[in-house]
mmCIF file of the N, C-alpha and C atoms, coordinates in Angstrom:
data_MODEL
# 
_entry.id   MODEL 
# 
loop_
_atom_site.group_PDB 
_atom_site.id 
_atom_site.type_symbol 
_atom_site.label_atom_id 
_atom_site.label_alt_id 
_atom_site.label_comp_id 
_atom_site.label_asym_id 
_atom_site.label_entity_id 
_atom_site.label_seq_id 
_atom_site.pdbx_PDB_ins_code 
_atom_site.Cartn_x 
_atom_site.Cartn_y 
_atom_site.Cartn_z 
_atom_site.occupancy 
_atom_site.B_iso_or_equiv 
_atom_site.pdbx_formal_charge 
_atom_site.auth_seq_id 
_atom_site.auth_comp_id 
_atom_site.auth_asym_id 
_atom_site.auth_atom_id 
_atom_site.pdbx_PDB_model_num 
ATOM 1   N N  . MET A 1 1  ? 84.685 -119.442 -65.731 1.00 0.00 ? 1  MET A N  1 
ATOM 2   C CA . MET A 1 1  ? 85.824 -118.758 -65.155 1.00 0.00 ? 1  MET A CA 1 
ATOM 3   C C  . MET A 1 1  ? 85.467 -117.293 -64.895 1.00 0.00 ? 1  MET A C  1 
ATOM 4   N N  . LEU A 1 2  ? 85.890 -116.807 -63.738 1.00 0.00 ? 2  LEU A N  1 
ATOM 5   C CA . LEU A 1 2  ? 85.599 -115.428 -63.364 1.00 0.00 ? 2  LEU A CA 1 
ATOM 6   C C  . LEU A 1 2  ? 86.530 -114.460 -64.087 1.00 0.00 ? 2  LEU A C  1 
ATOM 7   N N  . PRO A 1 3  ? 86.009 -113.278 -64.409 1.00 0.00 ? 3  PRO A N  1 
ATOM 8   C CA . PRO A 1 3  ? 86.890 -112.282 -65.038 1.00 0.00 ? 3  PRO A CA 1 
ATOM 9   C C  . PRO A 1 3  ? 87.917 -111.789 -64.017 1.00 0.00 ? 3  PRO A C  1 
ATOM 10  N N  . PRO A 1 4  ? 89.042 -111.282 -64.475 1.00 0.00 ? 4  PRO A N  1 
ATOM 11  C CA . PRO A 1 4  ? 90.057 -110.791 -63.538 1.00 0.00 ? 4  PRO A CA 1 
ATOM 12  C C  . PRO A 1 4  ? 89.543 -109.585 -62.751 1.00 0.00 ? 4  PRO A C  1 
ATOM 13  N N  . VAL A 1 5  ? 90.017 -109.469 -61.534 1.00 0.00 ? 5  VAL A N  1 
ATOM 14  C CA . VAL A 1 5  ? 89.622 -108.361 -60.672 1.00 0.00 ? 5  VAL A CA 1 
ATOM 15  C C  . VAL A 1 5  ? 90.373 -107.107 -61.125 1.00 0.00 ? 5  VAL A C  1 
ATOM 16  N N  . ARG A 1 6  ? 89.619 -106.054 -61.342 1.00 0.00 ? 6  ARG A N  1 
ATOM 17  C CA . ARG A 1 6  ? 90.237 -104.789 -61.767 1.00 0.00 ? 6  ARG A CA 1 
ATOM 18  C C  . ARG A 1 6  ? 90.569 -103.990 -60.513 1.00 0.00 ? 6  ARG A C  1 
ATOM 19  N N  . ARG A 1 7  ? 91.756 -104.223 -60.006 1.00 0.00 ? 7  ARG A N  1 
ATOM 20  C CA . ARG A 1 7  ? 92.165 -103.642 -58.726 1.00 0.00 ? 7  ARG A CA 1 
ATOM 21  C C  . ARG A 1 7  ? 92.244 -102.114 -58.765 1.00 0.00 ? 7  ARG A C  1 
ATOM 22  N N  . GLU A 1 8  ? 92.633 -101.548 -59.885 1.00 0.00 ? 8  GLU A N  1 
ATOM 23  C CA . GLU A 1 8  ? 92.725 -100.092 -59.968 1.00 0.00 ? 8  GLU A CA 1 
ATOM 24  C C  . GLU A 1 8  ? 91.350 -99.455  -59.786 1.00 0.00 ? 8  GLU A C  1 
ATOM 25  N N  . VAL A 1 9  ? 90.334 -100.053 -60.358 1.00 0.00 ? 9  VAL A N  1 
ATOM 26  C CA . VAL A 1 9  ? 88.967 -99.545  -60.193 1.00 0.00 ? 9  VAL A CA 1 
ATOM 27  C C  . VAL A 1 9  ? 88.557 -99.641  -58.728 1.00 0.00 ? 9  VAL A C  1 
ATOM 28  N N  . LEU A 1 10 ? 88.913 -100.744 -58.070 1.00 0.00 ? 10 LEU A N  1 
ATOM 29  C CA . LEU A 1 10 ? 88.589 -100.902 -56.650 1.00 0.00 ? 10 LEU A CA 1 
ATOM 30  C C  . LEU A 1 10 ? 89.314 -99.861  -55.807 1.00 0.00 ? 10 LEU A C  1 
ATOM 31  N N  . ARG A 1 11 ? 90.578 -99.582  -56.130 1.00 0.00 ? 11 ARG A N  1 
ATOM 32  C CA . ARG A 1 11 ? 91.325 -98.556  -55.382 1.00 0.00 ? 11 ARG A CA 1 
ATOM 33  C C  . ARG A 1 11 ? 90.701 -97.177  -55.559 1.00 0.00 ? 11 ARG A C  1 
ATOM 34  N N  . GLU A 1 12 ? 90.296 -96.866  -56.789 1.00 0.00 ? 12 GLU A N  1 
ATOM 35  C CA . GLU A 1 12 ? 89.656 -95.572  -57.046 1.00 0.00 ? 12 GLU A CA 1 
ATOM 36  C C  . GLU A 1 12 ? 88.342 -95.461  -56.264 1.00 0.00 ? 12 GLU A C  1 
ATOM 37  N N  . ARG A 1 13 ? 87.583 -96.536  -56.260 1.00 0.00 ? 13 ARG A N  1 
ATOM 38  C CA . ARG A 1 13 ? 86.308 -96.524  -55.533 1.00 0.00 ? 13 ARG A CA 1 
ATOM 39  C C  . ARG A 1 13 ? 86.537 -96.353  -54.030 1.00 0.00 ? 13 ARG A C  1 
ATOM 40  N N  . GLU A 1 14 ? 87.547 -97.051  -53.503 1.00 0.00 ? 14 GLU A N  1 
ATOM 41  C CA . GLU A 1 14 ? 87.859 -96.925  -52.083 1.00 0.00 ? 14 GLU A CA 1 
ATOM 42  C C  . GLU A 1 14 ? 88.292 -95.502  -51.742 1.00 0.00 ? 14 GLU A C  1 
ATOM 43  N N  . ALA A 1 15 ? 89.103 -94.899  -52.610 1.00 0.00 ? 15 ALA A N  1 
ATOM 44  C CA . ALA A 1 15 ? 89.537 -93.521  -52.378 1.00 0.00 ? 15 ALA A CA 1 
ATOM 45  C C  . ALA A 1 15 ? 88.345 -92.566  -52.395 1.00 0.00 ? 15 ALA A C  1 
ATOM 46  N N  . GLN A 1 16 ? 87.403 -92.797  -53.315 1.00 0.00 ? 16 GLN A N  1 
ATOM 47  C CA . GLN A 1 16 ? 86.210 -91.948  -53.377 1.00 0.00 ? 16 GLN A CA 1 
ATOM 48  C C  . GLN A 1 16 ? 85.346 -92.133  -52.138 1.00 0.00 ? 16 GLN A C  1 
ATOM 49  N N  . ASP A 1 17 ? 85.184 -93.383  -51.693 1.00 0.00 ? 17 ASP A N  1 
ATOM 50  C CA . ASP A 1 17 ? 84.422 -93.644  -50.466 1.00 0.00 ? 17 ASP A CA 1 
ATOM 51  C C  . ASP A 1 17 ? 85.071 -92.967  -49.265 1.00 0.00 ? 17 ASP A C  1 
ATOM 52  N N  . ASP A 1 18 ? 86.395 -93.038  -49.170 1.00 0.00 ? 18 ASP A N  1 
ATOM 53  C CA . ASP A 1 18 ? 87.105 -92.381  -48.063 1.00 0.00 ? 18 ASP A CA 1 
ATOM 54  C C  . ASP A 1 18 ? 86.898 -90.870  -48.100 1.00 0.00 ? 18 ASP A C  1 
ATOM 55  N N  . ALA A 1 19 ? 86.968 -90.293  -49.293 1.00 0.00 ? 19 ALA A N  1 
ATOM 56  C CA . ALA A 1 19 ? 86.762 -88.842  -49.430 1.00 0.00 ? 19 ALA A CA 1 
ATOM 57  C C  . ALA A 1 19 ? 85.336 -88.466  -49.044 1.00 0.00 ? 19 ALA A C  1 
ATOM 58  N N  . ASP A 1 20 ? 84.369 -89.273  -49.471 1.00 0.00 ? 20 ASP A N  1 
ATOM 59  C CA . ASP A 1 20 ? 82.969 -89.013  -49.109 1.00 0.00 ? 20 ASP A CA 1 
ATOM 60  C C  . ASP A 1 20 ? 82.772 -89.103  -47.596 1.00 0.00 ? 20 ASP A C  1 
ATOM 61  N N  . ASP A 1 21 ? 83.360 -90.125  -46.973 1.00 0.00 ? 21 ASP A N  1 
ATOM 62  C CA . ASP A 1 21 ? 83.253 -90.285  -45.519 1.00 0.00 ? 21 ASP A CA 1 
ATOM 63  C C  . ASP A 1 21 ? 83.876 -89.102  -44.788 1.00 0.00 ? 21 ASP A C  1 
ATOM 64  N N  . ALA A 1 22 ? 85.022 -88.634  -45.268 1.00 0.00 ? 22 ALA A N  1 
ATOM 65  C CA . ALA A 1 22 ? 85.688 -87.492  -44.638 1.00 0.00 ? 22 ALA A CA 1 
ATOM 66  C C  . ALA A 1 22 ? 84.838 -86.228  -44.776 1.00 0.00 ? 22 ALA A C  1 
ATOM 67  N N  . ALA A 1 23 ? 84.209 -86.043  -45.924 1.00 0.00 ? 23 ALA A N  1 
ATOM 68  C CA . ALA A 1 23 ? 83.361 -84.870  -46.131 1.00 0.00 ? 23 ALA A CA 1 
ATOM 69  C C  . ALA A 1 23 ? 82.156 -84.898  -45.208 1.00 0.00 ? 23 ALA A C  1 
ATOM 70  N N  . VAL A 1 24 ? 81.526 -86.058  -45.072 1.00 0.00 ? 24 VAL A N  1 
ATOM 71  C CA . VAL A 1 24 ? 80.372 -86.184  -44.173 1.00 0.00 ? 24 VAL A CA 1 
ATOM 72  C C  . VAL A 1 24 ? 80.808 -85.940  -42.737 1.00 0.00 ? 24 VAL A C  1 
ATOM 73  N N  . SER A 1 25 ? 81.932 -86.515  -42.360 1.00 0.00 ? 25 SER A N  1 
ATOM 74  C CA . SER A 1 25 ? 82.426 -86.363  -40.997 1.00 0.00 ? 25 SER A CA 1 
ATOM 75  C C  . SER A 1 25 ? 82.745 -84.900  -40.683 1.00 0.00 ? 25 SER A C  1 
ATOM 76  N N  . ALA A 1 26 ? 83.252 -84.185  -41.650 1.00 0.00 ? 26 ALA A N  1 
ATOM 77  C CA . ALA A 1 26 ? 83.589 -82.771  -41.432 1.00 0.00 ? 26 ALA A CA 1 
ATOM 78  C C  . ALA A 1 26 ? 82.346 -81.921  -41.202 1.00 0.00 ? 26 ALA A C  1 
ATOM 79  N N  . ARG A 1 27 ? 81.213 -82.346  -41.751 1.00 0.00 ? 27 ARG A N  1 
ATOM 80  C CA . ARG A 1 27 ? 79.970 -81.581  -41.591 1.00 0.00 ? 27 ARG A CA 1 
ATOM 81  C C  . ARG A 1 27 ? 79.225 -81.929  -40.312 1.00 0.00 ? 27 ARG A C  1 
ATOM 82  N N  . GLU A 1 28 ? 79.573 -83.043  -39.684 1.00 0.00 ? 28 GLU A N  1 
ATOM 83  C CA . GLU A 1 28 ? 78.886 -83.466  -38.471 1.00 0.00 ? 28 GLU A CA 1 
ATOM 84  C C  . GLU A 1 28 ? 79.635 -82.993  -37.231 1.00 0.00 ? 28 GLU A C  1 
ATOM 85  N N  . THR A 1 29 ? 78.881 -82.697  -36.215 1.00 0.00 ? 29 THR A N  1 
ATOM 86  C CA . THR A 1 29 ? 79.497 -82.338  -34.941 1.00 0.00 ? 29 THR A CA 1 
ATOM 87  C C  . THR A 1 29 ? 79.840 -83.617  -34.184 1.00 0.00 ? 29 THR A C  1 
ATOM 88  N N  . PRO A 1 30 ? 80.746 -83.528  -33.230 1.00 0.00 ? 30 PRO A N  1 
ATOM 89  C CA . PRO A 1 30 ? 81.025 -84.716  -32.415 1.00 0.00 ? 30 PRO A CA 1 
ATOM 90  C C  . PRO A 1 30 ? 79.760 -85.250  -31.732 1.00 0.00 ? 30 PRO A C  1 
ATOM 91  N N  . GLY A 1 31 ? 78.886 -84.366  -31.316 1.00 0.00 ? 31 GLY A N  1 
ATOM 92  C CA . GLY A 1 31 ? 77.638 -84.795  -30.686 1.00 0.00 ? 31 GLY A CA 1 
ATOM 93  C C  . GLY A 1 31 ? 76.762 -85.585  -31.634 1.00 0.00 ? 31 GLY A C  1 
ATOM 94  N N  . GLU A 1 32 ? 76.697 -85.163  -32.885 1.00 0.00 ? 32 GLU A N  1 
ATOM 95  C CA . GLU A 1 32 ? 75.908 -85.896  -33.883 1.00 0.00 ? 32 GLU A CA 1 
ATOM 96  C C  . GLU A 1 32 ? 76.508 -87.269  -34.138 1.00 0.00 ? 32 GLU A C  1 
ATOM 97  N N  . ARG A 1 33 ? 77.828 -87.334  -34.209 1.00 0.00 ? 33 ARG A N  1 
ATOM 98  C CA . ARG A 1 33 ? 78.482 -88.632  -34.417 1.00 0.00 ? 33 ARG A CA 1 
ATOM 99  C C  . ARG A 1 33 ? 78.255 -89.544  -33.217 1.00 0.00 ? 33 ARG A C  1 
ATOM 100 N N  . LEU A 1 34 ? 78.312 -88.979  -32.024 1.00 0.00 ? 34 LEU A N  1 
ATOM 101 C CA . LEU A 1 34 ? 78.079 -89.767  -30.816 1.00 0.00 ? 34 LEU A CA 1 
ATOM 102 C C  . LEU A 1 34 ? 76.636 -90.281  -30.778 1.00 0.00 ? 34 LEU A C  1 
ATOM 103 N N  . ALA A 1 35 ? 75.695 -89.431  -31.127 1.00 0.00 ? 35 ALA A N  1 
ATOM 104 C CA . ALA A 1 35 ? 74.285 -89.847  -31.150 1.00 0.00 ? 35 ALA A CA 1 
ATOM 105 C C  . ALA A 1 35 ? 74.079 -90.973  -32.152 1.00 0.00 ? 35 ALA A C  1 
ATOM 106 N N  . LEU A 1 36 ? 74.702 -90.882  -33.313 1.00 0.00 ? 36 LEU A N  1 
ATOM 107 C CA . LEU A 1 36 ? 74.586 -91.938  -34.315 1.00 0.00 ? 36 LEU A CA 1 
ATOM 108 C C  . LEU A 1 36 ? 75.211 -93.231  -33.805 1.00 0.00 ? 36 LEU A C  1 
ATOM 109 N N  . THR A 1 37 ? 76.346 -93.129  -33.139 1.00 0.00 ? 37 THR A N  1 
ATOM 110 C CA . THR A 1 37 ? 77.002 -94.307  -32.577 1.00 0.00 ? 37 THR A CA 1 
ATOM 111 C C  . THR A 1 37 ? 76.104 -95.001  -31.568 1.00 0.00 ? 37 THR A C  1 
ATOM 112 N N  . ILE A 1 38 ? 75.483 -94.232  -30.696 1.00 0.00 ? 38 ILE A N  1 
ATOM 113 C CA . ILE A 1 38 ? 74.584 -94.806  -29.690 1.00 0.00 ? 38 ILE A CA 1 
ATOM 114 C C  . ILE A 1 38 ? 73.383 -95.453  -30.373 1.00 0.00 ? 38 ILE A C  1 
ATOM 115 N N  . GLU A 1 39 ? 72.837 -94.784  -31.369 1.00 0.00 ? 39 GLU A N  1 
ATOM 116 C CA . GLU A 1 39 ? 71.678 -95.330  -32.086 1.00 0.00 ? 39 GLU A CA 1 
ATOM 117 C C  . GLU A 1 39 ? 72.037 -96.651  -32.769 1.00 0.00 ? 39 GLU A C  1 
ATOM 118 N N  . LEU A 1 40 ? 73.196 -96.710  -33.412 1.00 0.00 ? 40 LEU A N  1 
ATOM 119 C CA . LEU A 1 40 ? 73.625 -97.946  -34.062 1.00 0.00 ? 40 LEU A CA 1 
ATOM 120 C C  . LEU A 1 40 ? 73.871 -99.053  -33.045 1.00 0.00 ? 40 LEU A C  1 
ATOM 121 N N  . SER A 1 41 ? 74.420 -98.695  -31.894 1.00 0.00 ? 41 SER A N  1 
ATOM 122 C CA . SER A 1 41 ? 74.655 -99.677  -30.840 1.00 0.00 ? 41 SER A CA 1 
ATOM 123 C C  . SER A 1 41 ? 73.335 -100.262 -30.343 1.00 0.00 ? 41 SER A C  1 
ATOM 124 N N  . GLU A 1 42 ? 72.355 -99.404  -30.127 1.00 0.00 ? 42 GLU A N  1 
ATOM 125 C CA . GLU A 1 42 ? 71.043 -99.873  -29.673 1.00 0.00 ? 42 GLU A CA 1 
ATOM 126 C C  . GLU A 1 42 ? 70.367 -100.742 -30.728 1.00 0.00 ? 42 GLU A C  1 
ATOM 127 N N  . LEU A 1 43 ? 70.520 -100.372 -31.999 1.00 0.00 ? 43 LEU A N  1 
ATOM 128 C CA . LEU A 1 43 ? 69.955 -101.171 -33.079 1.00 0.00 ? 43 LEU A CA 1 
ATOM 129 C C  . LEU A 1 43 ? 70.623 -102.548 -33.133 1.00 0.00 ? 43 LEU A C  1 
ATOM 130 N N  . THR A 1 44 ? 71.936 -102.582 -32.972 1.00 0.00 ? 44 THR A N  1 
ATOM 131 C CA . THR A 1 44 ? 72.664 -103.852 -32.974 1.00 0.00 ? 44 THR A CA 1 
ATOM 132 C C  . THR A 1 44 ? 72.182 -104.749 -31.851 1.00 0.00 ? 44 THR A C  1 
ATOM 133 N N  . ARG A 1 45 ? 71.997 -104.175 -30.684 1.00 0.00 ? 45 ARG A N  1 
ATOM 134 C CA . ARG A 1 45 ? 71.507 -104.964 -29.547 1.00 0.00 ? 45 ARG A CA 1 
ATOM 135 C C  . ARG A 1 45 ? 70.098 -105.499 -29.811 1.00 0.00 ? 45 ARG A C  1 
ATOM 136 N N  . ALA A 1 46 ? 69.232 -104.651 -30.346 1.00 0.00 ? 46 ALA A N  1 
ATOM 137 C CA . ALA A 1 46 ? 67.861 -105.081 -30.627 1.00 0.00 ? 46 ALA A CA 1 
ATOM 138 C C  . ALA A 1 46 ? 67.839 -106.208 -31.656 1.00 0.00 ? 46 ALA A C  1 
ATOM 139 N N  . LEU A 1 47 ? 68.654 -106.099 -32.683 1.00 0.00 ? 47 LEU A N  1 
ATOM 140 C CA . LEU A 1 47 ? 68.710 -107.156 -33.687 1.00 0.00 ? 47 LEU A CA 1 
ATOM 141 C C  . LEU A 1 47 ? 69.264 -108.443 -33.087 1.00 0.00 ? 47 LEU A C  1 
ATOM 142 N N  . ALA A 1 48 ? 70.288 -108.334 -32.259 1.00 0.00 ? 48 ALA A N  1 
ATOM 143 C CA . ALA A 1 48 ? 70.870 -109.520 -31.627 1.00 0.00 ? 48 ALA A CA 1 
ATOM 144 C C  . ALA A 1 48 ? 69.845 -110.191 -30.710 1.00 0.00 ? 48 ALA A C  1 
ATOM 145 N N  . GLU A 1 49 ? 69.106 -109.405 -29.953 1.00 0.00 ? 49 GLU A N  1 
ATOM 146 C CA . GLU A 1 49 ? 68.062 -109.969 -29.097 1.00 0.00 ? 49 GLU A CA 1 
ATOM 147 C C  . GLU A 1 49 ? 66.989 -110.646 -29.928 1.00 0.00 ? 49 GLU A C  1 
ATOM 148 N N  . ALA A 1 50 ? 66.640 -110.047 -31.066 1.00 0.00 ? 50 ALA A N  1 
ATOM 149 C CA . ALA A 1 50 ? 65.582 -110.596 -31.918 1.00 0.00 ? 50 ALA A CA 1 
ATOM 150 C C  . ALA A 1 50 ? 65.943 -111.974 -32.468 1.00 0.00 ? 50 ALA A C  1 
ATOM 151 N N  . VAL A 1 51 ? 67.224 -112.193 -32.717 1.00 0.00 ? 51 VAL A N  1 
ATOM 152 C CA . VAL A 1 51 ? 67.634 -113.492 -33.261 1.00 0.00 ? 51 VAL A CA 1 
ATOM 153 C C  . VAL A 1 51 ? 68.119 -114.434 -32.175 1.00 0.00 ? 51 VAL A C  1 
ATOM 154 N N  . GLY A 1 52 ? 68.047 -114.001 -30.920 1.00 0.00 ? 52 GLY A N  1 
ATOM 155 C CA . GLY A 1 52 ? 68.416 -114.866 -29.804 1.00 0.00 ? 52 GLY A CA 1 
ATOM 156 C C  . GLY A 1 52 ? 69.905 -115.058 -29.615 1.00 0.00 ? 52 GLY A C  1 
ATOM 157 N N  . ALA A 1 53 ? 70.694 -114.076 -29.992 1.00 0.00 ? 53 ALA A N  1 
ATOM 158 C CA . ALA A 1 53 ? 72.147 -114.183 -29.821 1.00 0.00 ? 53 ALA A CA 1 
ATOM 159 C C  . ALA A 1 53 ? 72.482 -114.258 -28.331 1.00 0.00 ? 53 ALA A C  1 
ATOM 160 N N  . PRO A 1 54 ? 73.240 -115.260 -27.927 1.00 0.00 ? 54 PRO A N  1 
ATOM 161 C CA . PRO A 1 54 ? 73.519 -115.437 -26.497 1.00 0.00 ? 54 PRO A CA 1 
ATOM 162 C C  . PRO A 1 54 ? 74.406 -114.348 -25.903 1.00 0.00 ? 54 PRO A C  1 
ATOM 163 N N  . TRP A 1 55 ? 75.220 -113.684 -26.708 1.00 0.00 ? 55 TRP A N  1 
ATOM 164 C CA . TRP A 1 55 ? 76.135 -112.688 -26.158 1.00 0.00 ? 55 TRP A CA 1 
ATOM 165 C C  . TRP A 1 55 ? 75.423 -111.451 -25.631 1.00 0.00 ? 55 TRP A C  1 
ATOM 166 N N  . VAL A 1 56 ? 74.169 -111.277 -25.990 1.00 0.00 ? 56 VAL A N  1 
ATOM 167 C CA . VAL A 1 56 ? 73.439 -110.083 -25.554 1.00 0.00 ? 56 VAL A CA 1 
ATOM 168 C C  . VAL A 1 56 ? 73.236 -110.080 -24.038 1.00 0.00 ? 56 VAL A C  1 
ATOM 169 N N  . THR A 1 57 ? 72.954 -111.250 -23.483 1.00 0.00 ? 57 THR A N  1 
ATOM 170 C CA . THR A 1 57 ? 72.670 -111.311 -22.050 1.00 0.00 ? 57 THR A CA 1 
ATOM 171 C C  . THR A 1 57 ? 73.636 -112.203 -21.286 1.00 0.00 ? 57 THR A C  1 
ATOM 172 N N  . ALA A 1 58 ? 74.702 -112.684 -21.943 1.00 0.00 ? 58 ALA A N  1 
ATOM 173 C CA . ALA A 1 58 ? 75.696 -113.496 -21.239 1.00 0.00 ? 58 ALA A CA 1 
ATOM 174 C C  . ALA A 1 58 ? 76.332 -112.641 -20.150 1.00 0.00 ? 58 ALA A C  1 
ATOM 175 N N  . PRO A 1 59 ? 76.515 -113.188 -18.949 1.00 0.00 ? 59 PRO A N  1 
ATOM 176 C CA . PRO A 1 59 ? 77.049 -112.386 -17.848 1.00 0.00 ? 59 PRO A CA 1 
ATOM 177 C C  . PRO A 1 59 ? 78.346 -111.639 -18.181 1.00 0.00 ? 59 PRO A C  1 
ATOM 178 N N  . ALA A 1 60 ? 79.242 -112.281 -18.877 1.00 0.00 ? 60 ALA A N  1 
ATOM 179 C CA . ALA A 1 60 ? 80.514 -111.615 -19.199 1.00 0.00 ? 60 ALA A CA 1 
ATOM 180 C C  . ALA A 1 60 ? 80.345 -110.518 -20.248 1.00 0.00 ? 60 ALA A C  1 
ATOM 181 N N  . ASP A 1 61 ? 79.304 -110.631 -21.050 1.00 0.00 ? 61 ASP A N  1 
ATOM 182 C CA . ASP A 1 61 ? 79.085 -109.681 -22.137 1.00 0.00 ? 61 ASP A CA 1 
ATOM 183 C C  . ASP A 1 61 ? 77.759 -108.952 -22.001 1.00 0.00 ? 61 ASP A C  1 
ATOM 184 N N  . ASP A 1 62 ? 77.245 -108.815 -20.807 1.00 0.00 ? 62 ASP A N  1 
ATOM 185 C CA . ASP A 1 62 ? 75.916 -108.241 -20.611 1.00 0.00 ? 62 ASP A CA 1 
ATOM 186 C C  . ASP A 1 62 ? 75.864 -106.810 -21.145 1.00 0.00 ? 62 ASP A C  1 
ATOM 187 N N  . LEU A 1 63 ? 75.260 -106.666 -22.296 1.00 0.00 ? 63 LEU A N  1 
ATOM 188 C CA . LEU A 1 63 ? 75.206 -105.354 -22.923 1.00 0.00 ? 63 LEU A CA 1 
ATOM 189 C C  . LEU A 1 63 ? 74.288 -104.394 -22.190 1.00 0.00 ? 63 LEU A C  1 
ATOM 190 N N  . GLY A 1 64 ? 73.294 -104.923 -21.503 1.00 0.00 ? 64 GLY A N  1 
ATOM 191 C CA . GLY A 1 64 ? 72.421 -104.046 -20.724 1.00 0.00 ? 64 GLY A CA 1 
ATOM 192 C C  . GLY A 1 64 ? 73.198 -103.327 -19.644 1.00 0.00 ? 64 GLY A C  1 
ATOM 193 N N  . GLU A 1 65 ? 74.058 -104.067 -18.974 1.00 0.00 ? 65 GLU A N  1 
ATOM 194 C CA . GLU A 1 65 ? 74.890 -103.464 -17.933 1.00 0.00 ? 65 GLU A CA 1 
ATOM 195 C C  . GLU A 1 65 ? 75.889 -102.477 -18.535 1.00 0.00 ? 65 GLU A C  1 
ATOM 196 N N  . LYS A 1 66 ? 76.484 -102.855 -19.668 1.00 0.00 ? 66 LYS A N  1 
ATOM 197 C CA . LYS A 1 66 ? 77.419 -101.942 -20.330 1.00 0.00 ? 66 LYS A CA 1 
ATOM 198 C C  . LYS A 1 66 ? 76.704 -100.675 -20.786 1.00 0.00 ? 66 LYS A C  1 
ATOM 199 N N  . ALA A 1 67 ? 75.492 -100.831 -21.287 1.00 0.00 ? 67 ALA A N  1 
ATOM 200 C CA . ALA A 1 67 ? 74.730 -99.657  -21.715 1.00 0.00 ? 67 ALA A CA 1 
ATOM 201 C C  . ALA A 1 67 ? 74.454 -98.747  -20.530 1.00 0.00 ? 67 ALA A C  1 
ATOM 202 N N  . ARG A 1 68 ? 74.117 -99.361  -19.392 1.00 0.00 ? 68 ARG A N  1 
ATOM 203 C CA . ARG A 1 68 ? 73.849 -98.563  -18.196 1.00 0.00 ? 68 ARG A CA 1 
ATOM 204 C C  . ARG A 1 68 ? 75.102 -97.815  -17.759 1.00 0.00 ? 68 ARG A C  1 
ATOM 205 N N  . LEU A 1 69 ? 76.237 -98.475  -17.825 1.00 0.00 ? 69 LEU A N  1 
ATOM 206 C CA . LEU A 1 69 ? 77.470 -97.867  -17.343 1.00 0.00 ? 69 LEU A CA 1 
ATOM 207 C C  . LEU A 1 69 ? 78.089 -96.871  -18.316 1.00 0.00 ? 69 LEU A C  1 
ATOM 208 N N  . TYR A 1 70 ? 77.948 -97.139  -19.616 1.00 0.00 ? 70 TYR A N  1 
ATOM 209 C CA . TYR A 1 70 ? 78.660 -96.321  -20.598 1.00 0.00 ? 70 TYR A CA 1 
ATOM 210 C C  . TYR A 1 70 ? 77.754 -95.500  -21.494 1.00 0.00 ? 70 TYR A C  1 
ATOM 211 N N  . ALA A 1 71 ? 76.751 -96.125  -22.098 1.00 0.00 ? 71 ALA A N  1 
ATOM 212 C CA . ALA A 1 71 ? 75.928 -95.415  -23.076 1.00 0.00 ? 71 ALA A CA 1 
ATOM 213 C C  . ALA A 1 71 ? 75.007 -94.390  -22.428 1.00 0.00 ? 71 ALA A C  1 
ATOM 214 N N  . ALA A 1 72 ? 74.419 -94.725  -21.299 1.00 0.00 ? 72 ALA A N  1 
ATOM 215 C CA . ALA A 1 72 ? 73.489 -93.788  -20.657 1.00 0.00 ? 72 ALA A CA 1 
ATOM 216 C C  . ALA A 1 72 ? 74.162 -92.456  -20.311 1.00 0.00 ? 72 ALA A C  1 
ATOM 217 N N  . PRO A 1 73 ? 75.344 -92.452  -19.701 1.00 0.00 ? 73 PRO A N  1 
ATOM 218 C CA . PRO A 1 73 ? 75.986 -91.163  -19.440 1.00 0.00 ? 73 PRO A CA 1 
ATOM 219 C C  . PRO A 1 73 ? 76.350 -90.414  -20.727 1.00 0.00 ? 73 PRO A C  1 
ATOM 220 N N  . LEU A 1 74 ? 76.747 -91.136  -21.773 1.00 0.00 ? 74 LEU A N  1 
ATOM 221 C CA . LEU A 1 74 ? 77.068 -90.485  -23.018 1.00 0.00 ? 74 LEU A CA 1 
ATOM 222 C C  . LEU A 1 74 ? 75.824 -89.896  -23.671 1.00 0.00 ? 74 LEU A C  1 
ATOM 223 N N  . ARG A 1 75 ? 74.700 -90.590  -23.534 1.00 0.00 ? 75 ARG A N  1 
ATOM 224 C CA . ARG A 1 75 ? 73.448 -90.102  -24.091 1.00 0.00 ? 75 ARG A CA 1 
ATOM 225 C C  . ARG A 1 75 ? 73.070 -88.756  -23.466 1.00 0.00 ? 75 ARG A C  1 
ATOM 226 N N  . LEU A 1 76 ? 73.370 -88.590  -22.192 1.00 0.00 ? 76 LEU A N  1 
ATOM 227 C CA . LEU A 1 76 ? 73.075 -87.324  -21.534 1.00 0.00 ? 76 LEU A CA 1 
ATOM 228 C C  . LEU A 1 76 ? 73.860 -86.179  -22.155 1.00 0.00 ? 76 LEU A C  1 
ATOM 229 N N  . LEU A 1 77 ? 75.029 -86.474  -22.692 1.00 0.00 ? 77 LEU A N  1 
ATOM 230 C CA . LEU A 1 77 ? 75.848 -85.441  -23.319 1.00 0.00 ? 77 LEU A CA 1 
ATOM 231 C C  . LEU A 1 77 ? 75.265 -84.948  -24.643 1.00 0.00 ? 77 LEU A C  1 
ATOM 232 N N  . VAL A 1 78 ? 74.544 -85.810  -25.368 1.00 0.00 ? 78 VAL A N  1 
ATOM 233 C CA . VAL A 1 78 ? 74.049 -85.423  -26.684 1.00 0.00 ? 78 VAL A CA 1 
ATOM 234 C C  . VAL A 1 78 ? 72.617 -84.915  -26.653 1.00 0.00 ? 78 VAL A C  1 
ATOM 235 N N  . ARG A 1 79 ? 71.953 -85.015  -25.551 1.00 0.00 ? 79 ARG A N  1 
ATOM 236 C CA . ARG A 1 79 ? 70.588 -84.489  -25.461 1.00 0.00 ? 79 ARG A CA 1 
ATOM 237 C C  . ARG A 1 79 ? 70.633 -82.974  -25.288 1.00 0.00 ? 79 ARG A C  1 
ATOM 238 N N  . PRO A 1 80 ? 69.766 -82.268  -26.021 1.00 0.00 ? 80 PRO A N  1 
ATOM 239 C CA . PRO A 1 80 ? 69.740 -80.803  -25.890 1.00 0.00 ? 80 PRO A CA 1 
ATOM 240 C C  . PRO A 1 80 ? 69.142 -80.367  -24.573 1.00 0.00 ? 80 PRO A C  1 
# 
């Protein structure tokens, strides 16, 4: 039998994680956050391609086209 879930400890941990996230976000510029978002998006696409996920190149979900239309112009904003 599993021990009971200590919900108060989980709430405290979640509150601490939220505070940590807010502190990190306050120290980052919007450009840094945007650059990280683009980097994570590219990593997600590369991982999906590596495992052969069909949504990467499906015509309705073609991420290459979306990257060309949306990510490329945003990338120009974060480059020095």
